[in-house]
LOKEKOL-855781 format. One record per residue (C-alpha): residue number from 0; residue in one letter; x, y, z. Coordinates in pm, 1 decimal. Each point is the difference from the previous one (the first is absolute). Layout:
N
[rec NUM, 'A', [X, Y, Z]] ...
! end
This chain:
228
[rec 0, 'M', [13606.3, -11777.7, 18839.1]] [rec 1, 'I', [-170.7, -112.1, 309.7]] [rec 2, 'S', [45.3, 201.2, 338.5]] [rec 3, 'L', [-198.6, -110.8, 325.8]] [rec 4, 'S', [54.3, 250.1, 320.3]] [rec 5, 'D', [-96.8, -104.0, 314.7]] [rec 6, 'I', [-317.4, -208.5, -124.2]] [rec 7, 'S', [-222.3, -132.4, 249.0]] [rec 8, 'R', [-367.2, -186.4, -55.9]] [rec 9, 'T', [-229.2, -74.4, 246.7]] [rec 10, 'Y', [-346.4, -176.5, -77.8]] [rec 11, 'G', [-275.2, -4.4, 253.4]] [rec 12, 'V', [-50.4, 254.1, 314.9]] [rec 13, 'G', [22.1, -27.3, 351.7]] [rec 14, 'Q', [74.2, -339.2, 169.8]] [rec 15, 'A', [-69.0, -167.1, -337.7]] [rec 16, 'A', [292.3, 202.1, -200.3]] [rec 17, 'T', [254.6, -169.9, -131.0]] [rec 18, 'R', [310.9, 159.2, -125.1]] [rec 19, 'A', [119.5, -181.8, -340.5]] [rec 20, 'L', [307.2, 251.7, -58.8]] [rec 21, 'D', [183.1, 184.3, 233.9]] [rec 22, 'G', [240.9, 289.8, -88.5]] [rec 23, 'I', [150.0, -182.2, -324.3]] [rec 24, 'T', [249.7, 212.0, -199.8]] [rec 25, 'L', [125.8, -131.2, -316.8]] [rec 26, 'H', [160.1, 131.5, -329.1]] [rec 27, 'V', [4.7, -186.3, -289.9]] [rec 28, 'P', [201.3, 130.8, -306.4]] [rec 29, 'A', [-127.2, -37.1, -363.2]] [rec 30, 'G', [90.7, -350.8, -160.0]] [rec 31, 'S', [14.7, -200.2, 352.6]] [rec 32, 'F', [-109.1, -313.3, 60.3]] [rec 33, 'V', [-138.2, -13.8, 361.5]] [rec 34, 'T', [-147.7, -295.8, 218.7]] [rec 35, 'V', [-193.8, 55.5, 296.3]] [rec 36, 'V', [-14.9, -295.7, 213.5]] [rec 37, 'G', [-173.5, -95.1, 334.7]] [rec 38, 'T', [-240.3, -212.3, 168.0]] [rec 39, 'S', [-368.2, 31.4, -49.7]] [rec 40, 'G', [-131.4, 304.7, 155.4]] [rec 41, 'S', [322.1, 164.9, -8.0]] [rec 42, 'G', [-135.8, 274.6, -228.2]] [rec 43, 'K', [170.9, -120.0, -331.9]] [rec 44, 'T', [-330.5, 45.0, -192.6]] [rec 45, 'T', [-121.8, 310.8, 156.1]] [rec 46, 'L', [328.1, 167.2, -126.5]] [rec 47, 'L', [-40.8, -89.1, -334.2]] [rec 48, 'N', [-321.0, 133.9, -23.6]] [rec 49, 'I', [101.6, 339.5, 155.5]] [rec 50, 'V', [257.2, 2.8, -271.0]] [rec 51, 'G', [-248.9, -81.4, -272.8]] [rec 52, 'G', [-254.8, 247.1, 119.6]] [rec 53, 'L', [-252.1, -271.5, 83.3]] [rec 54, 'D', [-1.8, 141.8, 359.2]] [rec 55, 'T', [42.8, 342.7, 94.5]] [rec 56, 'G', [-107.7, -14.3, 338.3]] [rec 57, 'Y', [339.3, 38.1, 151.0]] [rec 58, 'E', [226.3, 231.9, 206.4]] [rec 59, 'G', [305.2, 121.0, -163.5]] [rec 60, 'K', [137.6, 102.1, -335.8]] [rec 61, 'V', [-19.0, -215.0, -324.4]] [rec 62, 'V', [185.6, 107.1, -310.3]] [rec 63, 'V', [-12.5, -223.5, -295.4]] [rec 64, 'D', [172.2, 119.8, -340.7]] [rec 65, 'G', [7.3, 355.6, 147.4]] [rec 66, 'Q', [-378.2, -20.0, 69.6]] [rec 67, 'D', [-138.3, 98.2, 374.8]] [rec 68, 'I', [-273.7, -286.1, 27.8]] [rec 69, 'K', [-178.2, 204.6, 265.7]] [rec 70, 'T', [-54.0, 296.9, -257.0]] [rec 71, 'M', [-162.5, -181.5, -247.5]] [rec 72, 'D', [-370.6, 15.0, -98.7]] [rec 73, 'D', [-206.9, -292.2, -113.1]] [rec 74, 'R', [80.1, 32.2, -370.4]] [rec 75, 'T', [392.7, 50.9, 58.2]] [rec 76, 'L', [-5.9, -284.3, 224.2]] [rec 77, 'S', [-177.8, -240.2, -213.9]] [rec 78, 'Q', [251.4, 129.3, -285.4]] [rec 79, 'F', [294.6, -68.4, 234.1]] [rec 80, 'R', [-141.6, -360.8, 58.5]] [rec 81, 'N', [-51.1, -71.9, -363.1]] [rec 82, 'Q', [298.9, 141.7, -180.2]] [rec 83, 'T', [293.9, 40.5, 250.1]] [rec 84, 'V', [-36.9, -341.4, 205.3]] [rec 85, 'G', [-77.0, -334.7, -115.6]] [rec 86, 'F', [-166.9, -260.4, 245.3]] [rec 87, 'V', [76.2, -377.7, -2.5]] [rec 88, 'F', [-190.8, -203.1, 292.5]] [rec 89, 'Q', [27.2, -358.4, 138.3]] [rec 90, 'H', [-353.9, -101.1, -147.9]] [rec 91, 'F', [63.4, 132.5, -358.8]] [rec 92, 'N', [-362.9, 169.6, -6.5]] [rec 93, 'L', [-45.7, -104.6, -359.6]] [rec 94, 'L', [-374.0, 4.3, -161.6]] [rec 95, 'Q', [-34.2, -366.8, -84.6]] [rec 96, 'H', [-198.7, 91.3, -314.7]] [rec 97, 'L', [220.4, 210.4, -156.2]] [rec 98, 'S', [309.8, -134.0, -199.8]] [rec 99, 'A', [363.7, 66.1, 95.3]] [rec 100, 'V', [-19.0, 301.8, -216.4]] [rec 101, 'Q', [-306.7, 171.8, 96.0]] [rec 102, 'N', [92.4, -41.7, 400.4]] [rec 103, 'V', [331.6, 181.2, -74.6]] [rec 104, 'A', [-183.2, 267.0, -198.5]] [rec 105, 'L', [-240.5, 67.9, 266.7]] [rec 106, 'P', [204.5, 320.7, 180.8]] [rec 107, 'A', [-76.2, 166.1, -337.1]] [rec 108, 'F', [-368.4, -2.3, 49.6]] [rec 109, 'F', [57.6, 214.1, 348.4]] [rec 110, 'S', [247.3, 247.4, -150.5]] [rec 111, 'D', [-111.2, 350.7, -33.6]] [rec 112, 'E', [165.0, 35.7, -327.3]] [rec 113, 'P', [-78.0, -243.2, -305.4]] [rec 114, 'I', [240.3, -267.6, -68.9]] [rec 115, 'P', [-85.0, -102.2, -390.7]] [rec 116, 'D', [312.0, -258.6, 30.4]] [rec 117, 'A', [-123.2, -154.4, 322.7]] [rec 118, 'E', [-4.4, -353.0, -183.7]] [rec 119, 'H', [324.6, 30.5, -168.3]] [rec 120, 'R', [174.8, 117.4, 335.4]] [rec 121, 'A', [-179.1, -310.5, 155.1]] [rec 122, 'I', [148.1, -226.0, -262.3]] [rec 123, 'E', [322.7, 153.8, 44.5]] [rec 124, 'A', [-23.4, -16.2, 362.2]] [rec 125, 'L', [-47.0, -372.8, -22.5]] [rec 126, 'K', [267.6, -58.7, -199.5]] [rec 127, 'R', [219.5, 181.1, 263.1]] [rec 128, 'V', [-97.0, -245.5, 241.5]] [rec 129, 'G', [54.9, -325.5, -188.4]] [rec 130, 'L', [-380.6, -44.8, -124.5]] [rec 131, 'K', [10.0, 35.1, -340.6]] [rec 132, 'N', [-180.9, -311.9, -84.4]] [rec 133, 'K', [-272.9, 26.6, 285.6]] [rec 134, 'L', [-159.0, 349.7, -141.4]] [rec 135, 'D', [-340.8, -168.4, -40.5]] [rec 136, 'S', [25.3, -201.4, 294.4]] [rec 137, 'L', [-265.5, 52.6, 266.0]] [rec 138, 'P', [123.2, -37.3, 372.7]] [rec 139, 'G', [-141.7, -328.9, 47.8]] [rec 140, 'Q', [236.2, -144.0, -282.0]] [rec 141, 'L', [306.2, 141.1, 176.1]] [rec 142, 'S', [241.3, -139.6, 294.7]] [rec 143, 'G', [50.5, 223.6, 292.6]] [rec 144, 'G', [309.3, 139.1, -116.0]] [rec 145, 'Q', [-158.6, 87.5, -351.9]] [rec 146, 'K', [-267.8, 156.7, 199.4]] [rec 147, 'Q', [247.4, 206.0, 190.3]] [rec 148, 'R', [178.4, 135.3, -336.2]] [rec 149, 'V', [-319.7, 91.7, -121.0]] [rec 150, 'A', [-44.7, 201.2, 302.8]] [rec 151, 'I', [329.2, 152.7, -29.5]] [rec 152, 'A', [-51.2, 84.4, -363.7]] [rec 153, 'R', [-331.0, 175.3, 113.6]] [rec 154, 'A', [217.2, 215.7, 242.1]] [rec 155, 'L', [236.1, 93.8, -295.5]] [rec 156, 'L', [-268.5, 110.1, -229.1]] [rec 157, 'L', [5.5, 344.5, 38.7]] [rec 158, 'N', [412.1, 58.3, 54.4]] [rec 159, 'P', [1.5, 56.3, 358.9]] [rec 160, 'K', [292.6, 128.9, 173.4]] [rec 161, 'I', [-36.7, -251.8, 338.4]] [rec 162, 'I', [-129.1, -347.1, 57.6]] [rec 163, 'L', [-143.9, -86.0, 319.4]] [rec 164, 'C', [-47.6, -389.4, 56.8]] [rec 165, 'D', [-209.1, -130.7, 294.8]] [rec 166, 'E', [127.8, -372.7, 86.1]] [rec 167, 'P', [33.8, -50.0, -390.9]] [rec 168, 'T', [142.7, -345.9, 69.2]] [rec 169, 'G', [-243.4, -99.4, 275.0]] [rec 170, 'N', [-229.8, -251.4, -224.5]] [rec 171, 'L', [290.5, -128.7, -176.0]] [rec 172, 'D', [266.5, -293.7, 29.9]] [rec 173, 'T', [321.1, 74.4, 79.5]] [rec 174, 'T', [176.1, -57.3, -336.7]] [rec 175, 'T', [-288.2, 227.9, -179.0]] [rec 176, 'G', [11.8, 249.5, 280.4]] [rec 177, 'G', [389.2, 35.4, -93.6]] [rec 178, 'Q', [-102.1, 40.7, -349.6]] [rec 179, 'I', [-222.8, 279.8, 81.9]] [rec 180, 'I', [247.6, 167.5, 197.5]] [rec 181, 'S', [238.5, -24.0, -292.0]] [rec 182, 'L', [-236.9, 195.0, -220.5]] [rec 183, 'F', [-21.7, 254.4, 261.9]] [rec 184, 'E', [389.4, 37.5, 24.1]] [rec 185, 'S', [16.6, 26.9, -380.0]] [rec 186, 'L', [-256.8, 255.6, -17.0]] [rec 187, 'N', [169.0, 179.1, 272.5]] [rec 188, 'R', [334.5, -34.2, -183.9]] [rec 189, 'D', [-93.8, 51.6, -348.6]] [rec 190, 'D', [-285.0, 257.6, 22.0]] [rec 191, 'N', [141.0, 177.9, 293.4]] [rec 192, 'L', [-325.2, -80.4, 180.7]] [rec 193, 'T', [-22.5, 69.1, 388.4]] [rec 194, 'V', [-127.6, -287.9, 152.3]] [rec 195, 'L', [-165.8, -36.8, 342.8]] [rec 196, 'V', [-91.0, -371.3, 109.3]] [rec 197, 'V', [-159.7, -82.4, 340.1]] [rec 198, 'T', [96.5, -371.9, 78.8]] [rec 199, 'H', [42.4, -232.4, 262.8]] [rec 200, 'E', [231.3, -203.9, -217.6]] [rec 201, 'E', [339.0, 183.7, 14.4]] [rec 202, 'F', [191.0, -248.7, -90.1]] [rec 203, 'L', [-163.6, 16.7, -366.8]] [rec 204, 'F', [150.4, 342.1, -23.5]] [rec 205, 'K', [359.6, -16.0, 18.8]] [rec 206, 'N', [76.2, 275.6, -247.9]] [rec 207, 'S', [-204.5, 293.9, 141.9]] [rec 208, 'T', [175.1, 320.4, 51.1]] [rec 209, 'H', [-160.3, 70.0, 349.0]] [rec 210, 'T', [-188.9, -227.6, 245.1]] [rec 211, 'V', [-253.0, 160.3, 249.2]] [rec 212, 'H', [-79.0, -197.9, 298.9]] [rec 213, 'L', [-306.5, 71.5, 177.7]] [rec 214, 'E', [-127.7, -108.4, 347.1]] [rec 215, 'D', [-302.7, 124.8, 175.0]] [rec 216, 'G', [-33.6, 297.1, -232.3]] [rec 217, 'R', [390.1, 101.2, 60.0]] [rec 218, 'E', [294.0, -32.2, -215.0]] [rec 219, 'I', [266.8, -211.2, 163.8]] [rec 220, 'D', [357.6, -47.7, -93.4]] [rec 221, 'S', [189.0, -285.5, -23.2]] [rec 222, 'A', [144.8, 14.0, 340.2]] [rec 223, 'Q', [-306.3, 69.9, 164.2]] [rec 224, 'E', [-155.4, -312.7, -183.1]] [rec 225, 'S', [269.1, -249.7, 111.1]] [rec 226, 'E', [-16.5, 124.0, 344.5]] [rec 227, 'G', [-375.6, -78.9, 7.7]] 
! end
């Protein structure tokens, strides 16, 4: 499903160059729940952006759902980001003047093909994440946990195969964060979605199938971590 082979990513040039990732190799089977953990600056978000096709300035090879990202033209890459993967971010990224249904339906407007049932899909996605009574609510009328559920529903709108999450519990208290993690686990289990989560709160993700530990752009194993 996701295959990264010897991935490196450098920002800047010369003495100002910073190596965000250094030789990462990772294979994620379909239906996996993977957490990527590490301190700030360890390369977690860079890794997620590369998998999601948001950052193509890397060295190495990335294949996601049988597609080599480096070989995609702009249109194919846009379709990939809109249909194969769904993104969930720490800061929700909701439009304040739109209702929950309207926020969830937004990806339909960026699809190359018309989606006449976008509103129905949005309603069903909101029901799936437990917000059937908040369809017409504006973001300002929702709690942090509810806003994140709206963001998750938006990521589900076009039935992606992969959900990529960047610190999805970072703006939530521990209890609410745990509820959001339970939702991801149910999506992984019941819908067979592949879930890749970047987090610094590893203790919340007890049921992930695999954990990737990053340090200074490199993957470290448990033994290396304990020795450091």
